[in-house]
VMD Tcl script that draws the C-alpha trace (Angstrom):
set ca {
  {20.96 23.74 -28.98}
  {24.51 24.89 -29.59}
  {25.57 21.72 -31.42}
  {24.39 21.99 -35.06}
  {24.90 18.24 -35.64}
  {22.20 17.27 -33.12}
  {18.79 16.26 -34.35}
  {15.74 18.23 -33.23}
  {14.67 15.61 -30.68}
  {18.12 15.44 -29.12}
  {18.43 19.22 -29.09}
  {15.09 19.59 -27.30}
  {16.07 16.94 -24.76}
  {19.31 18.80 -24.13}
  {17.45 22.11 -23.75}
  {15.00 20.52 -21.31}
  {17.91 19.11 -19.33}
  {19.52 22.56 -19.19}
  {16.28 24.09 -17.90}
  {16.06 21.48 -15.15}
  {19.68 22.20 -14.25}
  {18.84 25.91 -13.98}
  {16.01 24.98 -11.62}
  {18.48 23.15 -9.39}
  {20.86 26.12 -9.50}
  {18.12 28.45 -8.29}
  {17.16 26.14 -5.44}
  {20.78 25.68 -4.40}
  {21.11 29.46 -4.23}
  {18.23 29.56 -1.76}
  {19.94 26.97 0.42}
  {23.23 28.86 0.19}
  {21.39 31.92 1.52}
  {21.01 30.32 4.99}
  {24.48 31.17 6.38}
  {24.11 34.81 5.35}
  {20.73 34.95 7.05}
  {22.15 33.49 10.28}
  {25.04 35.97 10.28}
  {22.68 38.89 9.67}
  {20.41 37.78 12.49}
  {23.33 37.48 14.89}
  {24.55 40.96 13.98}
  {21.08 42.45 14.38}
  {20.46 40.70 17.70}
  {23.82 41.85 19.04}
  {23.19 45.53 18.37}
  {19.57 45.82 19.56}
  {19.62 47.60 22.92}
  {17.77 45.46 25.46}
  {16.97 46.64 29.00}
  {17.66 43.08 30.14}
  {19.90 40.85 27.97}
  {17.99 37.95 26.38}
  {18.88 34.41 27.33}
  {20.76 32.10 25.00}
  {17.61 30.01 24.56}
  {15.64 33.06 23.41}
  {18.35 34.07 20.94}
  {18.59 30.53 19.58}
  {14.82 30.26 19.21}
  {14.67 33.60 17.36}
  {17.45 32.54 14.96}
  {16.03 29.06 14.34}
  {12.48 30.37 13.92}
  {13.53 33.10 11.51}
  {15.68 30.65 9.57}
  {12.88 28.10 9.23}
  {10.28 30.68 8.20}
  {12.60 32.43 5.74}
  {13.89 29.25 4.11}
  {10.39 27.79 3.69}
  {9.06 31.04 2.24}
  {12.09 31.34 -0.07}
  {11.55 27.78 -1.27}
  {7.90 28.36 -2.16}
  {8.55 31.81 -3.59}
  {11.37 30.39 -5.73}
  {9.19 27.52 -6.88}
  {6.42 29.95 -7.85}
  {8.89 32.29 -9.57}
  {10.49 29.46 -11.56}
  {7.09 28.11 -12.60}
  {5.95 31.56 -13.69}
  {8.97 32.35 -15.83}
  {10.18 28.91 -17.00}
  {7.27 26.54 -16.41}
  {5.30 27.30 -19.55}
  {8.38 26.79 -21.72}
  {9.22 23.52 -20.00}
  {5.68 22.28 -20.65}
  {5.91 23.33 -24.30}
  {9.22 21.51 -24.77}
  {7.89 18.41 -23.01}
  {4.85 18.48 -25.33}
  {7.09 18.77 -28.38}
  {9.22 15.86 -27.17}
  {6.12 13.68 -26.74}
  {4.94 14.59 -30.25}
  {8.36 13.90 -31.78}
  {8.65 10.58 -29.94}
  {5.46 9.28 -31.64}
}
mol new
graphics top color blue
foreach p $ca { graphics top sphere $p radius 0.5 }
foreach p [lrange $ca 0 end-1] q [lrange $ca 1 end] { graphics top cylinder $p $q radius 0.2 }
display resetview
């Protein structure tokens, strides 16, 4: 809505497009979190004192399991968060676009 020459319909379409781009930015942040999670898990697993060192298979299964659980929970939490804070505005803008299209 920064271009004053745009009509209302075009401005709302642009705003809706920007909101969908923000949604993709948030989800890409969650995916970019995976390498940090793996590094943190490796550091934590290295410094836990074990009476008997764990096998490579056990370490790999812990890292993969934690990564899968964390990424899935981050995805759904992010989806819920985005819907809570942006969803109602997206629905309002979509409703206005449908009304203006008629």
